[in-house]
Biopython code that builds the backbone (N, CA, C, O; Angstrom):
import numpy as np
from Bio.PDB.StructureBuilder import StructureBuilder

atoms = [
    (1, "UNK", "N", (-23.984, -11.564, 25.199)),
    (1, "UNK", "CA", (-22.574, -11.361, 25.417)),
    (1, "UNK", "C", (-21.831, -11.650, 24.128)),
    (1, "UNK", "O", (-22.117, -12.640, 23.454)),
    (2, "UNK", "N", (-20.887, -10.803, 23.782)),
    (2, "UNK", "CA", (-20.119, -10.965, 22.556)),
    (2, "UNK", "C", (-19.108, -12.096, 22.698)),
    (2, "UNK", "O", (-18.679, -12.438, 23.800)),
    (3, "UNK", "N", (-18.741, -12.663, 21.558)),
    (3, "UNK", "CA", (-17.782, -13.775, 21.544)),
    (3, "UNK", "C", (-16.414, -13.330, 22.069)),
    (3, "UNK", "O", (-15.683, -14.134, 22.648)),
    (4, "UNK", "N", (-16.066, -12.060, 21.871)),
    (4, "UNK", "CA", (-14.747, -11.572, 22.249)),
    (4, "UNK", "C", (-14.811, -10.702, 23.496)),
    (4, "UNK", "O", (-14.335, -9.567, 23.484)),
    (5, "UNK", "N", (-15.387, -11.215, 24.557)),
    (5, "UNK", "CA", (-15.484, -10.462, 25.806)),
    (5, "UNK", "C", (-14.101, -10.267, 26.402)),
    (5, "UNK", "O", (-13.368, -11.228, 26.639)),
    (6, "UNK", "N", (-13.754, -9.006, 26.641)),
    (6, "UNK", "CA", (-12.455, -8.678, 27.222)),
    (6, "UNK", "C", (-12.680, -7.706, 28.367)),
    (6, "UNK", "O", (-13.364, -6.694, 28.217)),
    (7, "UNK", "N", (-12.090, -8.031, 29.518)),
    (7, "UNK", "CA", (-12.188, -7.160, 30.683)),
    (7, "UNK", "C", (-10.812, -6.856, 31.236)),
    (7, "UNK", "O", (-9.801, -7.337, 30.723)),
    (8, "UNK", "N", (-10.781, -6.055, 32.285)),
    (8, "UNK", "CA", (-9.518, -5.699, 32.940)),
    (8, "UNK", "C", (-9.610, -6.020, 34.423)),
    (8, "UNK", "O", (-10.647, -5.819, 35.055)),
    (9, "UNK", "N", (-8.509, -6.521, 34.964)),
    (9, "UNK", "CA", (-8.446, -6.825, 36.387)),
    (9, "UNK", "C", (-8.445, -5.514, 37.166)),
    (9, "UNK", "O", (-7.655, -4.614, 36.881)),
    (10, "UNK", "N", (-9.345, -5.414, 38.161)),
    (10, "UNK", "CA", (-9.437, -4.186, 38.962)),
    (10, "UNK", "C", (-9.046, -4.412, 40.414)),
    (10, "UNK", "O", (-8.723, -3.452, 41.113)),
    (11, "UNK", "N", (-9.064, -5.653, 40.886)),
    (11, "UNK", "CA", (-8.715, -5.932, 42.284)),
    (11, "UNK", "C", (-8.187, -7.350, 42.407)),
    (11, "UNK", "O", (-8.729, -8.281, 41.812)),
    (12, "UNK", "N", (-7.119, -7.506, 43.188)),
    (12, "UNK", "CA", (-6.530, -8.829, 43.427)),
    (12, "UNK", "C", (-6.366, -8.999, 44.933)),
    (12, "UNK", "O", (-5.719, -8.187, 45.595)),
    (13, "UNK", "N", (-6.961, -10.067, 45.467)),
    (13, "UNK", "CA", (-6.820, -10.381, 46.885)),
    (13, "UNK", "C", (-6.555, -11.881, 46.982)),
    (13, "UNK", "O", (-7.471, -12.668, 47.221)),
    (14, "UNK", "N", (-5.305, -12.264, 46.798)),
    (14, "UNK", "CA", (-4.954, -13.684, 46.793)),
    (14, "UNK", "C", (-5.582, -14.361, 45.585)),
    (14, "UNK", "O", (-5.388, -13.908, 44.457)),
    (15, "UNK", "N", (-6.329, -15.433, 45.801)),
    (15, "UNK", "CA", (-6.937, -16.136, 44.663)),
    (15, "UNK", "C", (-8.227, -15.482, 44.165)),
    (15, "UNK", "O", (-8.774, -15.893, 43.141)),
    (16, "UNK", "N", (-8.714, -14.469, 44.882)),
    (16, "UNK", "CA", (-9.951, -13.783, 44.486)),
    (16, "UNK", "C", (-9.593, -12.564, 43.650)),
    (16, "UNK", "O", (-8.865, -11.679, 44.100)),
    (17, "UNK", "N", (-10.115, -12.528, 42.427)),
    (17, "UNK", "CA", (-9.761, -11.471, 41.477)),
    (17, "UNK", "C", (-11.048, -10.872, 40.915)),
    (17, "UNK", "O", (-11.926, -11.594, 40.440)),
    (18, "UNK", "N", (-11.150, -9.539, 40.976)),
    (18, "UNK", "CA", (-12.299, -8.843, 40.405)),
    (18, "UNK", "C", (-11.913, -8.323, 39.024)),
    (18, "UNK", "O", (-10.849, -7.733, 38.840)),
    (19, "UNK", "N", (-12.803, -8.554, 38.060)),
    (19, "UNK", "CA", (-12.550, -8.163, 36.682)),
    (19, "UNK", "C", (-13.708, -7.309, 36.192)),
    (19, "UNK", "O", (-14.869, -7.685, 36.353)),
    (20, "UNK", "N", (-13.395, -6.148, 35.586)),
    (20, "UNK", "CA", (-14.417, -5.243, 35.055)),
    (20, "UNK", "C", (-14.579, -5.483, 33.563)),
    (20, "UNK", "O", (-13.599, -5.565, 32.822)),
    (21, "UNK", "N", (-15.838, -5.595, 33.131)),
    (21, "UNK", "CA", (-16.206, -5.784, 31.734)),
    (21, "UNK", "C", (-17.186, -4.687, 31.342)),
    (21, "UNK", "O", (-17.846, -4.109, 32.206)),
    (22, "UNK", "N", (-17.288, -4.392, 30.040)),
    (22, "UNK", "CA", (-18.417, -3.566, 29.614)),
    (22, "UNK", "C", (-19.710, -4.308, 29.982)),
    (22, "UNK", "O", (-19.765, -5.533, 29.871)),
    (23, "UNK", "N", (-20.729, -3.598, 30.410)),
    (23, "UNK", "CA", (-21.950, -4.229, 30.918)),
    (23, "UNK", "C", (-22.560, -5.183, 29.899)),
    (23, "UNK", "O", (-23.086, -6.226, 30.287)),
    (24, "UNK", "N", (-22.509, -4.862, 28.616)),
    (24, "UNK", "CA", (-23.109, -5.725, 27.593)),
    (24, "UNK", "C", (-22.274, -6.983, 27.326)),
    (24, "UNK", "O", (-22.747, -7.885, 26.635)),
    (25, "UNK", "N", (-21.059, -7.070, 27.848)),
    (25, "UNK", "CA", (-20.196, -8.238, 27.643)),
    (25, "UNK", "C", (-19.960, -9.019, 28.931)),
    (25, "UNK", "O", (-19.031, -9.825, 28.995)),
    (26, "UNK", "N", (-20.758, -8.806, 29.931)),
    (26, "UNK", "CA", (-20.576, -9.442, 31.231)),
    (26, "UNK", "C", (-20.700, -10.972, 31.126)),
    (26, "UNK", "O", (-21.737, -11.469, 30.686)),
    (27, "UNK", "N", (-19.656, -11.729, 31.525)),
    (27, "UNK", "CA", (-19.754, -13.192, 31.458)),
    (27, "UNK", "C", (-20.684, -13.735, 32.549)),
    (27, "UNK", "O", (-20.844, -13.129, 33.608)),
    (28, "UNK", "N", (-21.277, -14.862, 32.270)),
    (28, "UNK", "CA", (-22.181, -15.486, 33.234)),
    (28, "UNK", "C", (-21.395, -16.208, 34.328)),
    (28, "UNK", "O", (-20.196, -16.452, 34.191)),
    (29, "UNK", "N", (-22.078, -16.538, 35.397)),
    (29, "UNK", "CA", (-21.447, -17.281, 36.492)),
    (29, "UNK", "C", (-21.019, -18.646, 35.980)),
    (29, "UNK", "O", (-21.726, -19.269, 35.188)),
    (30, "UNK", "N", (-19.872, -19.105, 36.429)),
    (30, "UNK", "CA", (-19.208, -20.359, 36.065)),
    (30, "UNK", "C", (-18.510, -20.310, 34.715)),
    (30, "UNK", "O", (-17.916, -21.309, 34.308)),
    (31, "UNK", "N", (-18.557, -19.189, 34.003)),
    (31, "UNK", "CA", (-17.784, -19.100, 32.773)),
    (31, "UNK", "C", (-16.314, -18.973, 33.151)),
    (31, "UNK", "O", (-15.976, -18.437, 34.207)),
    (32, "UNK", "N", (-15.456, -19.467, 32.288)),
    (32, "UNK", "CA", (-14.016, -19.432, 32.552)),
    (32, "UNK", "C", (-13.376, -18.285, 31.777)),
    (32, "UNK", "O", (-13.688, -18.058, 30.608)),
    (33, "UNK", "N", (-12.477, -17.567, 32.446)),
    (33, "UNK", "CA", (-11.711, -16.490, 31.828)),
    (33, "UNK", "C", (-10.256, -16.906, 31.785)),
    (33, "UNK", "O", (-9.819, -17.774, 32.541)),
    (34, "UNK", "N", (-9.511, -16.277, 30.891)),
    (34, "UNK", "CA", (-8.101, -16.597, 30.727)),
    (34, "UNK", "C", (-7.302, -15.303, 30.800)),
    (34, "UNK", "O", (-7.663, -14.308, 30.171)),
    (35, "UNK", "N", (-6.214, -15.318, 31.570)),
    (35, "UNK", "CA", (-5.343, -14.164, 31.714)),
    (35, "UNK", "C", (-3.940, -14.575, 31.293)),
    (35, "UNK", "O", (-3.354, -15.489, 31.873)),
    (36, "UNK", "N", (-3.403, -13.898, 30.284)),
    (36, "UNK", "CA", (-2.033, -14.186, 29.853)),
    (36, "UNK", "C", (-1.069, -13.684, 30.927)),
    (36, "UNK", "O", (-1.223, -12.574, 31.437)),
    (37, "UNK", "N", (-0.066, -14.514, 31.269)),
    (37, "UNK", "CA", (0.875, -14.157, 32.334)),
    (37, "UNK", "C", (2.256, -13.806, 31.819)),
    (37, "UNK", "O", (3.157, -13.516, 32.606)),
    (38, "UNK", "N", (2.431, -13.826, 30.518)),
    (38, "UNK", "CA", (3.735, -13.474, 29.967)),
    (38, "UNK", "C", (4.340, -14.632, 29.214)),
    (38, "UNK", "O", (3.812, -15.744, 29.204)),
    (39, "UNK", "N", (5.451, -14.346, 28.588)),
    (39, "UNK", "CA", (6.127, -15.328, 27.749)),
    (39, "UNK", "C", (6.603, -16.535, 28.557)),
    (39, "UNK", "O", (7.200, -16.389, 29.623)),
    (40, "UNK", "N", (6.334, -17.705, 28.041)),
    (40, "UNK", "CA", (6.806, -18.934, 28.665)),
    (40, "UNK", "C", (5.950, -19.433, 29.816)),
    (40, "UNK", "O", (6.254, -20.475, 30.396)),
    (41, "UNK", "N", (4.891, -18.718, 30.162)),
    (41, "UNK", "CA", (4.016, -19.157, 31.246)),
    (41, "UNK", "C", (2.655, -19.533, 30.679)),
    (41, "UNK", "O", (2.205, -18.968, 29.682)),
    (42, "UNK", "N", (2.012, -20.486, 31.322)),
    (42, "UNK", "CA", (0.656, -20.856, 30.926)),
    (42, "UNK", "C", (-0.311, -19.766, 31.358)),
    (42, "UNK", "O", (-0.078, -19.094, 32.362)),
    (43, "UNK", "N", (-1.396, -19.584, 30.610)),
    (43, "UNK", "CA", (-2.391, -18.588, 31.036)),
    (43, "UNK", "C", (-3.041, -19.000, 32.353)),
    (43, "UNK", "O", (-3.208, -20.186, 32.634)),
    (44, "UNK", "N", (-3.399, -18.012, 33.143)),
    (44, "UNK", "CA", (-4.112, -18.253, 34.396)),
    (44, "UNK", "C", (-5.602, -18.344, 34.079)),
    (44, "UNK", "O", (-6.141, -17.481, 33.385)),
    (45, "UNK", "N", (-6.261, -19.369, 34.574)),
    (45, "UNK", "CA", (-7.689, -19.544, 34.349)),
    (45, "UNK", "C", (-8.441, -19.053, 35.586)),
    (45, "UNK", "O", (-8.099, -19.397, 36.717)),
    (46, "UNK", "N", (-9.472, -18.242, 35.345)),
    (46, "UNK", "CA", (-10.317, -17.703, 36.407)),
    (46, "UNK", "C", (-11.734, -18.208, 36.194)),
    (46, "UNK", "O", (-12.194, -18.317, 35.057)),
    (47, "UNK", "N", (-12.423, -18.513, 37.277)),
    (47, "UNK", "CA", (-13.818, -18.928, 37.182)),
    (47, "UNK", "C", (-14.704, -17.847, 37.796)),
    (47, "UNK", "O", (-14.499, -17.449, 38.943)),
    (48, "UNK", "N", (-15.682, -17.375, 37.035)),
    (48, "UNK", "CA", (-16.601, -16.337, 37.512)),
    (48, "UNK", "C", (-17.492, -16.938, 38.604)),
    (48, "UNK", "O", (-18.129, -17.972, 38.402)),
    (49, "UNK", "N", (-17.525, -16.270, 39.768)),
    (49, "UNK", "CA", (-18.302, -16.742, 40.907)),
    (49, "UNK", "C", (-19.477, -15.837, 41.257)),
    (49, "UNK", "O", (-20.491, -16.300, 41.780)),
    (50, "UNK", "N", (-19.335, -14.526, 40.962)),
    (50, "UNK", "CA", (-20.347, -13.591, 41.426)),
    (50, "UNK", "C", (-20.347, -12.344, 40.558)),
    (50, "UNK", "O", (-19.294, -11.899, 40.101)),
    (51, "UNK", "N", (-21.540, -11.775, 40.330)),
    (51, "UNK", "CA", (-21.672, -10.469, 39.678)),
    (51, "UNK", "C", (-21.776, -9.423, 40.787)),
    (51, "UNK", "O", (-22.677, -9.482, 41.624)),
    (52, "UNK", "N", (-20.846, -8.463, 40.785)),
    (52, "UNK", "CA", (-20.814, -7.453, 41.837)),
    (52, "UNK", "C", (-21.590, -6.199, 41.467)),
    (52, "UNK", "O", (-21.857, -5.367, 42.334)),
    (53, "UNK", "N", (-21.956, -6.045, 40.209)),
    (53, "UNK", "CA", (-22.640, -4.842, 39.753)),
    (53, "UNK", "C", (-21.693, -3.924, 39.018)),
    (53, "UNK", "O", (-20.474, -4.050, 39.143)),
    (54, "UNK", "N", (-22.246, -2.996, 38.249)),
    (54, "UNK", "CA", (-21.460, -2.033, 37.467)),
    (54, "UNK", "C", (-20.457, -2.707, 36.540)),
    (54, "UNK", "O", (-19.388, -2.153, 36.283)),
    (55, "UNK", "N", (-20.781, -3.885, 36.039)),
    (55, "UNK", "CA", (-19.910, -4.564, 35.082)),
    (55, "UNK", "C", (-18.725, -5.288, 35.691)),
    (55, "UNK", "O", (-17.808, -5.674, 34.966)),
    (56, "UNK", "N", (-18.718, -5.484, 37.003)),
    (56, "UNK", "CA", (-17.596, -6.156, 37.674)),
    (56, "UNK", "C", (-18.024, -7.558, 38.104)),
    (56, "UNK", "O", (-19.111, -7.752, 38.648)),
    (57, "UNK", "N", (-17.151, -8.524, 37.849)),
    (57, "UNK", "CA", (-17.393, -9.900, 38.299)),
    (57, "UNK", "C", (-16.290, -10.318, 39.266)),
    (57, "UNK", "O", (-15.142, -9.893, 39.132)),
    (58, "UNK", "N", (-16.642, -11.140, 40.224)),
    (58, "UNK", "CA", (-15.661, -11.704, 41.161)),
    (58, "UNK", "C", (-15.323, -13.103, 40.678)),
    (58, "UNK", "O", (-16.213, -13.908, 40.402)),
    (59, "UNK", "N", (-14.030, -13.385, 40.577)),
    (59, "UNK", "CA", (-13.572, -14.679, 40.080)),
    (59, "UNK", "C", (-12.640, -15.331, 41.089)),
    (59, "UNK", "O", (-12.148, -14.685, 42.015)),
    (60, "UNK", "N", (-12.409, -16.613, 40.894)),
    (60, "UNK", "CA", (-11.446, -17.358, 41.691)),
    (60, "UNK", "C", (-10.405, -17.916, 40.740)),
    (60, "UNK", "O", (-10.746, -18.502, 39.712)),
    (61, "UNK", "N", (-9.133, -17.735, 41.081)),
    (61, "UNK", "CA", (-8.037, -18.216, 40.245)),
    (61, "UNK", "C", (-7.831, -19.712, 40.456)),
    (61, "UNK", "O", (-7.931, -20.205, 41.580)),
    (62, "UNK", "N", (-7.548, -20.425, 39.385)),
    (62, "UNK", "CA", (-7.311, -21.861, 39.446)),
    (62, "UNK", "C", (-5.839, -22.191, 39.672)),
    (62, "UNK", "O", (-5.459, -23.362, 39.674)),
    (63, "UNK", "N", (-5.015, -21.171, 39.860)),
    (63, "UNK", "CA", (-3.590, -21.348, 40.132)),
    (63, "UNK", "C", (-3.128, -20.100, 40.891)),
    (63, "UNK", "O", (-3.947, -19.239, 41.214)),
    (64, "UNK", "N", (-1.868, -19.997, 41.170)),
    (64, "UNK", "CA", (-1.326, -18.867, 41.911)),
    (64, "UNK", "C", (-1.523, -17.558, 41.142)),
    (64, "UNK", "O", (-1.366, -17.517, 39.922)),
    (65, "UNK", "N", (-1.865, -16.499, 41.863)),
    (65, "UNK", "CA", (-2.034, -15.190, 41.237)),
    (65, "UNK", "C", (-0.804, -14.307, 41.448)),
    (65, "UNK", "O", (-0.864, -13.099, 41.219)),
    (66, "UNK", "N", (0.297, -14.894, 41.877)),
    (66, "UNK", "CA", (1.530, -14.131, 42.087)),
    (66, "UNK", "C", (1.960, -13.457, 40.791)),
    (66, "UNK", "O", (1.974, -14.082, 39.730)),
    (67, "UNK", "N", (2.306, -12.186, 40.885)),
    (67, "UNK", "CA", (2.792, -11.446, 39.726)),
    (67, "UNK", "C", (1.710, -10.790, 38.887)),
    (67, "UNK", "O", (2.023, -10.037, 37.966)),
    (68, "UNK", "N", (0.449, -11.055, 39.181)),
    (68, "UNK", "CA", (-0.638, -10.415, 38.440)),
    (68, "UNK", "C", (-0.728, -8.941, 38.816)),
    (68, "UNK", "O", (-0.430, -8.563, 39.949)),
    (69, "UNK", "N", (-1.139, -8.116, 37.866)),
    (69, "UNK", "CA", (-1.271, -6.686, 38.126)),
    (69, "UNK", "C", (-2.648, -6.194, 37.725)),
    (69, "UNK", "O", (-3.287, -6.748, 36.831)),
    (70, "UNK", "N", (-3.097, -5.142, 38.401)),
    (70, "UNK", "CA", (-4.341, -4.508, 37.992)),
    (70, "UNK", "C", (-4.168, -3.959, 36.579)),
    (70, "UNK", "O", (-3.091, -3.491, 36.209)),
    (71, "UNK", "N", (-5.235, -4.022, 35.801)),
    (71, "UNK", "CA", (-5.185, -3.524, 34.433)),
    (71, "UNK", "C", (-4.870, -4.593, 33.402)),
    (71, "UNK", "O", (-4.996, -4.351, 32.202)),
    (72, "UNK", "N", (-4.459, -5.775, 33.856)),
    (72, "UNK", "CA", (-4.174, -6.878, 32.931)),
    (72, "UNK", "C", (-5.477, -7.338, 32.284)),
    (72, "UNK", "O", (-6.520, -7.384, 32.935)),
    (73, "UNK", "N", (-5.407, -7.677, 30.995)),
    (73, "UNK", "CA", (-6.597, -8.108, 30.265)),
    (73, "UNK", "C", (-7.002, -9.526, 30.649)),
    (73, "UNK", "O", (-6.154, -10.392, 30.863)),
    (74, "UNK", "N", (-8.300, -9.747, 30.731)),
    (74, "UNK", "CA", (-8.863, -11.074, 30.973)),
    (74, "UNK", "C", (-9.864, -11.343, 29.853)),
    (74, "UNK", "O", (-10.761, -10.535, 29.615)),
    (75, "UNK", "N", (-9.715, -12.475, 29.167)),
    (75, "UNK", "CA", (-10.583, -12.813, 28.037)),
    (75, "UNK", "C", (-11.454, -14.014, 28.373)),
    (75, "UNK", "O", (-11.065, -14.886, 29.150)),
    (76, "UNK", "N", (-12.636, -14.042, 27.773)),
    (76, "UNK", "CA", (-13.498, -15.204, 27.906)),
    (76, "UNK", "C", (-12.782, -16.397, 27.302)),
    (76, "UNK", "O", (-12.305, -16.338, 26.169)),
    (77, "UNK", "N", (-12.709, -17.495, 28.072)),
    (77, "UNK", "CA", (-12.013, -18.691, 27.589)),
    (77, "UNK", "C", (-12.990, -19.798, 27.246)),
    (77, "UNK", "O", (-12.913, -20.366, 26.157)),
    (78, "UNK", "N", (-13.894, -20.114, 28.135)),
    (78, "UNK", "CA", (-14.809, -21.231, 27.907)),
    (78, "UNK", "C", (-16.128, -20.980, 28.608)),
    (78, "UNK", "O", (-16.168, -20.490, 29.737)),
    (79, "UNK", "N", (-17.197, -21.320, 27.927)),
    (79, "UNK", "CA", (-18.541, -21.197, 28.494)),
    (79, "UNK", "C", (-18.955, -22.548, 29.053)),
    (79, "UNK", "O", (-19.602, -23.335, 28.362)),
    (80, "UNK", "N", (-18.596, -22.817, 30.271)),
    (80, "UNK", "CA", (-18.853, -24.131, 30.846)),
    (80, "UNK", "C", (-20.282, -24.274, 31.336)),
    (80, "UNK", "O", (-20.892, -25.327, 31.148)),
    (81, "UNK", "N", (-20.829, -23.244, 31.956)),
    (81, "UNK", "CA", (-22.178, -23.320, 32.490)),
    (81, "UNK", "C", (-22.274, -24.142, 33.764)),
    (81, "UNK", "O", (-23.355, -24.256, 34.342)),
    (82, "UNK", "N", (-21.184, -24.708, 34.203)),
    (82, "UNK", "CA", (-21.133, -25.455, 35.461)),
    (82, "UNK", "C", (-19.748, -25.253, 36.062)),
    (82, "UNK", "O", (-18.841, -24.811, 35.356)),
    (83, "UNK", "N", (-19.557, -25.559, 37.334)),
    (83, "UNK", "CA", (-18.261, -25.290, 37.961)),
    (83, "UNK", "C", (-17.100, -25.956, 37.235)),
    (83, "UNK", "O", (-17.213, -27.090, 36.770)),
    (84, "UNK", "N", (-15.972, -25.234, 37.142)),
    (84, "UNK", "CA", (-14.784, -25.783, 36.485)),
    (84, "UNK", "C", (-14.291, -27.036, 37.184)),
    (84, "UNK", "O", (-13.709, -27.909, 36.541)),
    (85, "UNK", "N", (-14.512, -27.140, 38.477)),
    (85, "UNK", "CA", (-14.088, -28.329, 39.216)),
    (85, "UNK", "C", (-14.654, -29.582, 38.559)),
    (85, "UNK", "O", (-13.928, -30.555, 38.356)),
    (86, "UNK", "N", (-15.936, -29.568, 38.227)),
    (86, "UNK", "CA", (-16.561, -30.717, 37.577)),
    (86, "UNK", "C", (-16.011, -30.921, 36.173)),
    (86, "UNK", "O", (-15.794, -32.053, 35.743)),
    (87, "UNK", "N", (-15.789, -29.838, 35.471)),
    (87, "UNK", "CA", (-15.288, -29.873, 34.105)),
    (87, "UNK", "C", (-13.914, -30.544, 34.047)),
    (87, "UNK", "O", (-13.669, -31.397, 33.194)),
    (88, "UNK", "N", (-13.031, -30.156, 34.951)),
    (88, "UNK", "CA", (-11.668, -30.696, 34.951)),
    (88, "UNK", "C", (-11.630, -32.086, 35.575)),
    (88, "UNK", "O", (-10.962, -32.974, 35.046)),
    (89, "UNK", "N", (-12.325, -32.293, 36.678)),
    (89, "UNK", "CA", (-12.280, -33.577, 37.373)),
    (89, "UNK", "C", (-12.727, -34.715, 36.477)),
    (89, "UNK", "O", (-12.125, -35.788, 36.493)),
    (90, "UNK", "N", (-13.764, -34.499, 35.701)),
    (90, "UNK", "CA", (-14.269, -35.541, 34.813)),
    (90, "UNK", "C", (-13.163, -36.001, 33.857)),
    (90, "UNK", "O", (-13.051, -37.190, 33.557)),
    (91, "UNK", "N", (-12.361, -35.066, 33.390)),
    (91, "UNK", "CA", (-11.295, -35.419, 32.451)),
    (91, "UNK", "C", (-10.075, -36.012, 33.156)),
    (91, "UNK", "O", (-9.422, -36.911, 32.625)),
    (92, "UNK", "N", (-9.777, -35.514, 34.332)),
    (92, "UNK", "CA", (-8.628, -36.042, 35.061)),
    (92, "UNK", "C", (-8.874, -37.478, 35.504)),
    (92, "UNK", "O", (-7.936, -38.271, 35.591)),
    (93, "UNK", "N", (-10.120, -37.813, 35.782)),
    (93, "UNK", "CA", (-10.436, -39.156, 36.252)),
    (93, "UNK", "C", (-10.627, -40.160, 35.117)),
    (93, "UNK", "O", (-10.881, -41.339, 35.365)),
    (94, "UNK", "N", (-10.506, -39.696, 33.877)),
    (94, "UNK", "CA", (-10.788, -40.622, 32.779)),
    (94, "UNK", "C", (-9.735, -41.709, 32.658)),
    (94, "UNK", "O", (-10.029, -42.787, 32.141)),
    (95, "UNK", "N", (-8.529, -41.462, 33.115)),
    (95, "UNK", "CA", (-7.522, -42.515, 33.082)),
    (95, "UNK", "C", (-6.801, -42.583, 34.420)),
    (95, "UNK", "O", (-6.526, -41.569, 35.060)),
    (96, "UNK", "N", (-6.512, -43.793, 34.809)),
    (96, "UNK", "CA", (-5.700, -44.012, 35.994)),
    (96, "UNK", "C", (-4.959, -45.313, 35.749)),
    (96, "UNK", "O", (-5.577, -46.361, 35.560)),
    (97, "UNK", "N", (-3.657, -45.249, 35.751)),
    (97, "UNK", "CA", (-2.819, -46.409, 35.460)),
    (97, "UNK", "C", (-3.184, -47.026, 34.108)),
    (97, "UNK", "O", (-3.149, -48.243, 33.928)),
    (98, "UNK", "N", (-3.537, -46.139, 33.158)),
    (98, "UNK", "CA", (-3.801, -46.598, 31.799)),
    (98, "UNK", "C", (-5.186, -47.164, 31.558)),
    (98, "UNK", "O", (-5.530, -47.441, 30.409)),
    (99, "UNK", "N", (-5.997, -47.350, 32.594)),
    (99, "UNK", "CA", (-7.326, -47.910, 32.364)),
    (99, "UNK", "C", (-8.357, -46.789, 32.362)),
    (99, "UNK", "O", (-8.251, -45.831, 33.128)),
    (100, "UNK", "N", (-9.329, -46.919, 31.515)),
    (100, "UNK", "CA", (-10.362, -45.899, 31.400)),
    (100, "UNK", "C", (-11.335, -46.040, 32.564)),
    (100, "UNK", "O", (-11.863, -47.126, 32.805)),
    (101, "UNK", "N", (-11.576, -44.945, 33.286)),
    (101, "UNK", "CA", (-12.489, -44.976, 34.427)),
    (101, "UNK", "C", (-13.822, -44.333, 34.099)),
    (101, "UNK", "O", (-14.860, -44.750, 34.613)),
    (102, "UNK", "N", (-13.800, -43.329, 33.253)),
    (102, "UNK", "CA", (-15.017, -42.617, 32.897)),
    (102, "UNK", "C", (-14.922, -42.195, 31.441)),
    (102, "UNK", "O", (-13.829, -41.925, 30.944)),
    (103, "UNK", "N", (-16.044, -42.136, 30.759)),
    (103, "UNK", "CA", (-15.989, -41.601, 29.401)),
    (103, "UNK", "C", (-15.660, -40.115, 29.454)),
    (103, "UNK", "O", (-16.071, -39.417, 30.381)),
    (104, "UNK", "N", (-14.936, -39.642, 28.483)),
    (104, "UNK", "CA", (-14.567, -38.236, 28.426)),
    (104, "UNK", "C", (-14.911, -37.692, 27.053)),
    (104, "UNK", "O", (-14.805, -38.392, 26.046)),
    (105, "UNK", "N", (-15.316, -36.457, 27.026)),
    (105, "UNK", "CA", (-15.625, -35.833, 25.757)),
    (105, "UNK", "C", (-14.727, -34.635, 25.553)),
    (105, "UNK", "O", (-14.489, -33.865, 26.484)),
    (106, "UNK", "N", (-14.234, -34.477, 24.356)),
    (106, "UNK", "CA", (-13.444, -33.303, 24.011)),
    (106, "UNK", "C", (-11.998, -33.413, 24.461)),
    (106, "UNK", "O", (-11.637, -34.297, 25.239)),
    (107, "UNK", "N", (-11.169, -32.491, 23.954)),
    (107, "UNK", "CA", (-9.747, -32.501, 24.312)),
    (107, "UNK", "C", (-9.522, -31.959, 25.717)),
    (107, "UNK", "O", (-10.388, -31.295, 26.288)),
    (108, "UNK", "N", (-8.360, -32.248, 26.257)),
    (108, "UNK", "CA", (-7.979, -31.705, 27.556)),
    (108, "UNK", "C", (-7.773, -30.202, 27.398)),
    (108, "UNK", "O", (-7.287, -29.758, 26.358)),
    (109, "UNK", "N", (-8.130, -29.412, 28.406)),
    (109, "UNK", "CA", (-7.824, -27.987, 28.349)),
    (109, "UNK", "C", (-6.317, -27.784, 28.282)),
    (109, "UNK", "O", (-5.559, -28.595, 28.814)),
    (110, "UNK", "N", (-5.872, -26.703, 27.631)),
    (110, "UNK", "CA", (-4.428, -26.448, 27.478)),
    (110, "UNK", "C", (-3.698, -26.474, 28.804)),
    (110, "UNK", "O", (-2.622, -27.064, 28.904)),
    (111, "UNK", "N", (-4.268, -25.839, 29.835)),
    (111, "UNK", "CA", (-3.554, -25.720, 31.102)),
    (111, "UNK", "C", (-3.489, -27.033, 31.852)),
    (111, "UNK", "O", (-2.609, -27.195, 32.698)),
    (112, "UNK", "N", (-4.375, -27.980, 31.585)),
    (112, "UNK", "CA", (-4.286, -29.303, 32.202)),
    (112, "UNK", "C", (-3.354, -30.178, 31.380)),
    (112, "UNK", "O", (-2.544, -30.916, 31.940)),
    (113, "UNK", "N", (-3.459, -30.104, 30.058)),
    (113, "UNK", "CA", (-2.632, -30.929, 29.182)),
    (113, "UNK", "C", (-1.148, -30.617, 29.372)),
    (113, "UNK", "O", (-0.311, -31.518, 29.307)),
    (114, "UNK", "N", (-0.820, -29.346, 29.608)),
    (114, "UNK", "CA", (0.579, -28.966, 29.760)),
    (114, "UNK", "C", (1.182, -29.511, 31.054)),
    (114, "UNK", "O", (2.373, -29.819, 31.096)),
    (115, "UNK", "N", (0.383, -29.630, 32.096)),
    (115, "UNK", "CA", (0.881, -30.117, 33.378)),
    (115, "UNK", "C", (0.725, -31.615, 33.528)),
    (115, "UNK", "O", (1.513, -32.267, 34.213)),
    (116, "UNK", "N", (-0.284, -32.152, 32.892)),
    (116, "UNK", "CA", (-0.580, -33.569, 33.039)),
    (116, "UNK", "C", (-1.320, -33.840, 34.325)),
    (116, "UNK", "O", (-1.304, -33.012, 35.235)),
    (117, "UNK", "N", (-1.968, -34.983, 34.419)),
    (117, "UNK", "CA", (-2.705, -35.289, 35.640)),
    (117, "UNK", "C", (-1.772, -35.523, 36.817)),
    (117, "UNK", "O", (-0.663, -36.034, 36.662)),
    (118, "UNK", "N", (-2.242, -35.141, 37.988)),
    (118, "UNK", "CA", (-1.441, -35.379, 39.198)),
    (118, "UNK", "C", (-1.715, -36.779, 39.685)),
    (118, "UNK", "O", (-2.846, -37.259, 39.603)),
    (119, "UNK", "N", (-0.720, -37.423, 40.179)),
    (119, "UNK", "CA", (-0.873, -38.784, 40.699)),
    (119, "UNK", "C", (-0.409, -38.836, 42.129)),
    (119, "UNK", "O", (-0.454, -39.896, 42.755)),
]
sb = StructureBuilder()
sb.init_structure("model")
sb.init_model(0)
sb.init_chain("A")
sb.init_seg("    ")
for serial, (resi, resn, name, xyz) in enumerate(atoms, 1):
    if name == "N":
        sb.init_residue(resn, " ", resi, " ")
    sb.init_atom(name, np.array(xyz, "f"), 0.0, 1.0, " ", f" {name:<3s}", serial, name[0])
structure = sb.get_structure()
């Protein structure tokens, strides 16, 4: 898979979004994709859940998909190799009331850093 994998959204059904890629650039399961939502909005992060065939992957949105349109570009964001839930939870749990709960590696993802942890 190329470093600059770019696909297009072909189907939106609530949080489930199908994205078509060239077959040679098909992202693996659990890879994270990023969809720009326009000026002043954070990108929407999608997690690849299933390969449907013919270069199409089924993803789940990590936030609301309101306003998304078919044909919007989706780019490879992060090669996690494991569910995003684990990736984000490990970092969100690293601090609580200022005390370190778990070791954390790497910076916070942009979309988590912009919102901050929920309490």
